[in-house]
C-alpha positions, 0 to 999 in steps of 0.5 A, spaced: 569 263 647 564 267 642 565 274 641 558 275 644 560 272 651 567 276 651 563 283 649 558 281 655 564 280 660 568 286 658 561 290 659 560 287 666 568 288 668 567 295 666 561 297 670 563 292 676 570 296 676 566 303 676 563 301 683 570 303 686 570 310 683 563 311 685 565 309 692 570 314 692 565 319 690 560 318 695 563 315 701 565 322 704 558 325 703 554 319 706 559 315 710 561 308 711 555 305 714 549 309 710 552 308 703 553 300 704 546 300 706 543 304 700 547 300 696 544 293 699 537 296 699 537 299 692 540 292 689 535 288 693 529 292 691 532 291 683 532 284 684 526 282 688 521 283 683 524 279 678 525 273 684 517 274 685 516 274 678 519 268 677 515 265 683 522 263 687 520 267 693 518 261 697 526 259 697 527 265 701 523 263 706 525 255 706 533 257 706 532 263 711 538 261 716 543 260 711 541 267 707 541 270 714 549 268 714 550 270 707 547 277 709 553 278 713 558 275 710 557 276 702 553 283 703 553 287 710 561 286 712 564 286 705 560 292 703 562 296 709 569 294 709 569 296 701 566 303 703 571 304 709 577 302 704 574 307 699 576 313 704 583 312 704 585 308 698 585 310 691 580 306 686 585 302 683 588 300 689 581 298 692 580 294 686 587 290 686 586 288 693 579 286 691 581 281 686 584 277 691 577 274 693 579 267 689 585 266 693 581 266 699 576 262 696 581 257 694 584 257 701 578 256 704 575 251 700 582 247 701 581 247 709 574 246 709 571 243 703 578 239 702 579 241 695 585 238 692 591 243 691 596 242 686 603 244 686 601 250 681 595 252 685 599 252 692 604 256 688 599 261 686 596 262 693 603 264 695 604 268 690 598 272 690 598 273 698 605 275 697 603 281 692 598 283 698 604 283 703 608 287 698 602 292 697 602 293 705 609 294 706 610 299 700 604 303 702 608 309 703 610 309 696 603 308 693 600 314 689 595 317 693 596 312 699 598 316 706 599 314 713 597 308 718 590 309 716 592 306 709 594 300 712 587 299 716 584 300 709 588 295 706 586 290 712 579 292 711 579 290 704 582 283 706 577 282 711 572 283 705 575 278 700 576 273 706 568 274 707 567 273 700 571 267 699 568 264 705 561 266 702 563 262 696 564 256 699 558 256 704 554 257 698 557 251 695 556 247 701 549 249 704 546 253 698 548 248 692 541 247 690 538 254 690 539 258 684 544 263 684 539 269 683 535 267 689 542 267 693 544 273 691 537 277 692 537 273 699 544 275 701 543 283 699 536 283 702 538 280 709 544 285 709 540 291 708 535 289 714 541 288 718 544 295 717 538 298 717 538 301 724 546 302 724 545 306 718 539 310 721 543 312 727 549 314 723 545 318 717 549 324 716 546 330 719 548 335 713 544 335 707 546 331 701 547 333 694 543 331 688 549 329 685 551 324 691 544 321 690 545 320 683 552 317 684 549 312 689 543 310 685 548 308 679 552 304 684 546 301 687 542 299 681 547 299 676 554 297 679 551 292 684 544 290 682 545 289 674 552 286 675 549 281 679 544 279 673 549 279 668 554 275 672 549 270 673 547 270 666 555 269 664 555 263 669 549 260 666 552 260 659 559 259 660 559 255 667 562 258 673 570 256 672 570 261 666 565 266 668 569 267 674 575 270 670 571 277 669 575 278 676 581 279 673 579 285 669 576 288 675 583 291 677 584 294 670 577 298 669 578 300 677 584 303 676 583 306 669 576 309 671 580 312 677 586 315 673 581 318 668 576 321 672 580 322 679 587 323 676 589 317 680 596 315 678 598 308 677 605 307 681 610 302 679 609 298 686 602 298 685 603 295 678 608 290 681 603 288 687 597 287 682 601 283 677 603 278 683 596 278 685 592 277 678 598 271 676 597 268 683 589 268 682 590 265 675 594 259 678 590 258 684 584 258 681 586 254 675 584 259 670 591 259 667 592 252 666 585 252 662 588 257 658 595 255 656 592 248 652 588 253 648 594 257 646 599 251 645 599 249 637 595 243 635 600 237 635 603 236 628 602 244 627 608 248 626 609 253 631 609 260 629 
């Protein structure tokens, strides 16, 4: 991987990981549904002009049915779940649980698309889901996580990651010939349309602060819209198998931003569960198997 690609991946992970911090700052004031809608609408408004400029708008109307479903499973539902989880979980824990998305994608691809699972991938799935179960069982010992509400918030994270995993498989099956930026714009716009009326009904009665509006703009435009463009650019240059490794960096930045700006503490149980999830994900997606041959010394060369 070239240094330019590595730098862009680190920047993407840092910006993407900041979304978990911004959710914590904004959801108490806006509420779950209005915040999810604002995030979707802002990101769609950013990407739609680019789509029109590229002359790909006709693809949205041609594939409106799968786009509508993607609007539910890849946008509206997971964004609602992430916003709800931010009310009860720290930014770091929310980021760690969201890193389980590739686990669900691998499991659904095996069950639905009949992708072959090797022994190492099965081990990765078991290890990753064990890490999630460990965090749920140890929630009372996690810093900043209190009561049964935290368990529901963790369940919401799992619904979000499962929904993202399904969307990845559905897009591969039904939208394989559609450019990723079209799929992203279509799903974001469809999700915003679906949540428009519920968001209006749940709109907060109190006046919203200027600071909160500013954070929402950053969340929608930078941490959602711009990161989509950056991610698609990495996919185009590196391929999806290598670009997806950026998800392994999200918990690091999510927890780091939460610790620096919100004073969140990273406890030992949280660290242990996070390591299990990330290692399991690396095995289940084959990322670890692809990395190991590069780390081994070449044949005939002395080991360090």
